[in-house]
N, C-alpha and C positions, 0 to 999 in steps of 0.2 A: 472449485477451489480453479483458479487459473494462476501459472506461475509466472506468466509474462503477457504482456501486450499481444505478442504475436500468438502466444496460446489462447487468449480470448476468441481475437479474430478467427483463428483456425478452427475453432470448436463452437462459439456460442449459437450459432445454427443449426447445428447439427441435429438431425432429428432425433439422435441417440443418446445424448445429453442429459444423464440424470438428472433432472429439475423439474420441479412443479412451482405452483404458485407459493408454498409456504417455503420455499429454500431461501438461501440467503447466498448472494453471489459475492464470492471474496476474489479480490484480485491483488496480488503482490509482485516486488521486482519493479515498483514504478517511482518510489523515494528518491530524496538527493543522490543516494549512493547507487542504488539498483539500477536505477535510469539517470544517469548524471545529466546533471541540469533541472531537474523535475519538469518536464514541460508537462503541458496539458496534454497527456496521452492516454488516462485512465477513464475515458468514456465508454461506460459500461451498458450496453444497450438493454433491452430487456430481449431475451431468447424468442426467435422468431414462432417456434411453437407454441410459446404461452400467450403472445401478443394475440395469436388466431384464436384462442382460448378465452381471449378478453381481460386477460390480465395486463393492467394498465403500470403497476409499480411491485416493487418489491425490495428488499433490503439488500443494498450493495455498500460494500466494504473495500475501503483500499488504502494503499500506503502512498500513494499520490497525488496527482490533480487532475481535475476534469473541468472541461467548460464551464463559463458562468450560463452557459445557454443549455445546460445540462437538466434535469427535472427529479423529482420523487426522492425517494429517502435513501440520501448516501452519506455514510461516514467515509471523508477522505482524511487524507494526513495522518495516518495510522503512525505514532511515534513510540519507541524507535521502530523502524520501518524494518522490514524481513532481511535485507541486505547488510543492517546493523546490528544482528540479532535480536529482533523484537520476535515478540511472539508470533505474528504471522507465518514466520519462516516453519513452524511447527505445525500449524493449523493444516489438515487434512481433509478431503472430499468425505462427507461424511457426519464428520464433527457437528454438535450442534453450537450454533454461534447466538448469543442472546444481547439483546441491542435494549436496554433500558435507559430512553430518554429523558424521563425526569431527575434518574439517579446519575446520569450522564455515565453510566458504564456502559463497557463493550466486553463482553465475556467469551471463552469457548467453555464451553460445559465439560470437560473432560478432566478427570483427576491430576491435580498437580505434578504427582510421582510419576504420570505417565507422560506428562508434557515435559517431565527433566528428561526422561528416558527416551525420548524423540530426537534425532538430529535431521535438521534440515535435508530432505531427498534432494538426489542430483539431479534432479530436471528443475528445479529452485534454484539451486547454487550455480548450475551453469549459465543461467540466465542472466546471472549480475552483472557488471560492467568489470573487467579486469583489466584495464589499461597499464601498460609497462612502464610509461614515463610522460614527461609533459605536463601541460596543463589538466588536462583528464587525470591524471595519477594525482596529481596536487589535490584539484578537486575532489576525489574520492577517499584519498587518505585525511581530509582534512574540514570537509563540508558537514555542518550541524545537522541536527534532525528538523524536521520541518515546524514542530511546535515551539524551535527557538528562531524560524526565520531561513533555515538553512544556510547562515552565514558562514564562512570558513572562520573556525577555531582561533586561528592567529590573529582574526582582526579584532577581536573581541576587547573593548577597552580602548581602541585607539581612534574612535570616532563618536559623534553624536554626544548626548547627555554624560555619558559614563566620562571624560576626558575631562578635566580640570583647565578651565578658561584662563587661569592664572599662571599656568606653565607655558602659555605661548605669548 
């Protein structure tokens, strides 16, 4: 579990990182609100110690974007993102993450009542963008989630096919 891109870069190659070939790497805080603008910063490399063991792929999950040159088994644009109160905010290191591609499901194998009792940890929420004013504040307050195109909520219906051509 990585709470930010910076956390990922600081720890991914730490020889003491508690990870093996069956682990699922999870990165949060990179979605439209958490990392405003949702730049392609979510490239999650495999840990060096696993590469040295011959591991060439593992499941990686993130609420952000990654470059089109990345490879492997990766679930991106998880929505709602952690910064918008999505379930990634509640995932903890050691939780079992289940990816069922044919069923199009990604689940955390933690009882619902335990998830409801969890609050996002401080390390997670401290990493989210908290602009006080200006364009960045407007964006963070009004951006929609990745699954809807990360558009601004106040622009919905003001352009494209949703606008009547007869009214112009």
